[in-house]
C-alpha positions as CSV (number, residue, x, y, z in Angstrom):
1,M,18.2,-76.2,3.9
2,K,20.6,-73.1,3.7
3,L,20.1,-71.8,0.1
4,S,22.6,-68.6,0.6
5,K,25.0,-67.1,3.7
6,N,22.4,-65.8,5.8
7,W,19.0,-66.6,4.9
8,H,18.0,-70.3,6.2
9,I,15.1,-71.9,5.7
10,S,14.1,-75.0,8.0
11,D,12.1,-78.1,7.0
12,A,8.8,-77.4,9.0
13,Q,9.1,-74.5,7.4
14,I,8.9,-76.2,3.5
15,D,6.7,-78.6,4.3
16,A,4.6,-76.1,6.0
17,I,4.7,-74.0,2.3
18,L,4.1,-77.3,0.5
19,T,1.2,-78.2,2.9
20,Q,-0.5,-75.2,2.3
21,L,0.3,-75.2,-1.5
22,R,-1.5,-79.1,-2.1
23,T,-4.4,-78.1,0.1
24,A,-4.8,-74.9,-1.9
25,I,-4.3,-76.9,-5.5
26,E,-6.4,-79.3,-4.0
27,S,-9.1,-76.6,-2.9
28,D,-12.0,-76.2,-4.8
29,I,-14.0,-74.5,-1.9
30,V,-14.8,-70.8,-2.4
31,T,-13.7,-70.2,0.7
32,N,-10.1,-71.3,1.0
33,P,-9.4,-70.0,-2.6
34,P,-5.6,-71.0,-4.4
35,L,-2.9,-69.5,-2.8
36,T,-1.2,-67.0,-6.1
37,W,2.4,-66.5,-7.1
38,D,2.6,-63.5,-5.1
39,D,1.4,-65.0,-2.2
40,I,4.2,-67.3,-2.4
41,R,6.3,-65.0,-3.5
42,Q,5.7,-62.9,0.0
43,A,5.5,-66.2,2.5
44,L,9.1,-67.0,0.9
45,R,10.3,-63.4,1.5
46,T,9.5,-63.6,5.0
47,L,10.7,-67.0,5.4
48,E,14.3,-65.5,4.1
49,Q,14.5,-62.6,6.4
50,P,18.7,-62.4,6.8
51,R,19.2,-63.2,10.0
52,P,23.3,-63.6,11.4
53,E,24.4,-67.0,13.0
54,D,25.6,-65.6,16.1
55,G,21.5,-63.6,17.0
56,R,22.8,-59.9,16.3
57,D,20.8,-57.8,14.7
58,L,22.5,-57.5,10.7
59,S,22.9,-53.5,11.6
60,T,25.6,-54.8,14.3
61,M,27.4,-56.7,12.2
62,Q,28.0,-54.0,9.5
63,R,29.3,-52.4,11.8
64,K,31.6,-54.5,12.7
65,R,32.4,-55.5,9.6
66,R,32.9,-52.1,8.9
67,A,35.2,-50.9,12.0
68,A,37.1,-54.1,10.8
69,A,37.8,-52.7,7.4
70,I,38.6,-49.5,8.8
71,R,41.3,-51.1,11.7
72,G,42.9,-52.7,8.7
73,E,43.3,-49.4,6.5
74,I,44.7,-47.8,9.7
75,A,47.2,-50.4,10.2
76,A,48.5,-50.4,6.4
77,R,48.5,-46.5,6.2
78,V,50.9,-47.1,9.8
79,D,52.7,-49.2,7.9
80,E,53.4,-47.3,5.3
81,L,53.8,-44.2,7.7
82,R,56.8,-46.0,9.5
83,R,58.7,-46.9,6.4
84,R,58.4,-43.5,5.9
85,G,60.1,-42.6,8.9
86,V,57.2,-40.2,10.1
87,R,56.9,-38.9,13.4
88,N,53.8,-40.8,15.7
89,P,53.0,-42.8,12.4
90,V,49.7,-44.0,14.3
91,T,48.3,-40.8,15.1
92,Q,48.9,-39.4,11.9
93,A,47.2,-42.4,10.4
94,E,44.6,-42.4,12.3
95,R,44.0,-38.4,12.0
96,E,43.7,-39.1,7.9
97,V,41.3,-42.0,8.3
98,A,39.1,-40.1,10.5
99,E,38.5,-37.3,8.2
100,R,37.7,-39.5,5.9
101,Y,35.4,-41.3,7.1
102,Q,34.2,-38.0,8.7
103,H,35.1,-38.4,12.4
104,A,35.8,-35.5,14.8
105,N,39.1,-36.6,14.9
106,G,41.4,-39.9,15.3
107,A,40.8,-39.7,19.6
108,A,36.6,-39.7,18.0
109,L,37.7,-42.6,15.7
110,N,39.7,-44.8,18.3
111,R,36.1,-44.6,20.4
112,W,34.1,-45.3,17.3
113,L,36.2,-48.7,16.7
114,R,36.4,-49.6,20.7
115,R,32.2,-49.6,20.5
116,N,31.7,-51.6,17.8
117,R,34.5,-54.4,18.4
């Protein structure tokens, strides 16, 4: 069962939760008290932890998306500078974008982009 883009709950996990619910509802034993709604919510939260499809951890995926967005921003700025006839448009665009994202210079931004392809 797929709840959203990054939330995956298998049928076995759902069956396990339903089995726990059934036994909790049907049992009147004091040693096995019924589950509360907080218990159910906590169980679902642990099952619904976002997991990227390709196995990478979430922060890696976020860095890759950010790097792709920065590359697109640089490309757009390069195109604009080329139309204006600016000398070395790629270097200037990288320098401007590096300032915006608080990198030391264009070369430092380039290194970060290469590491986070």
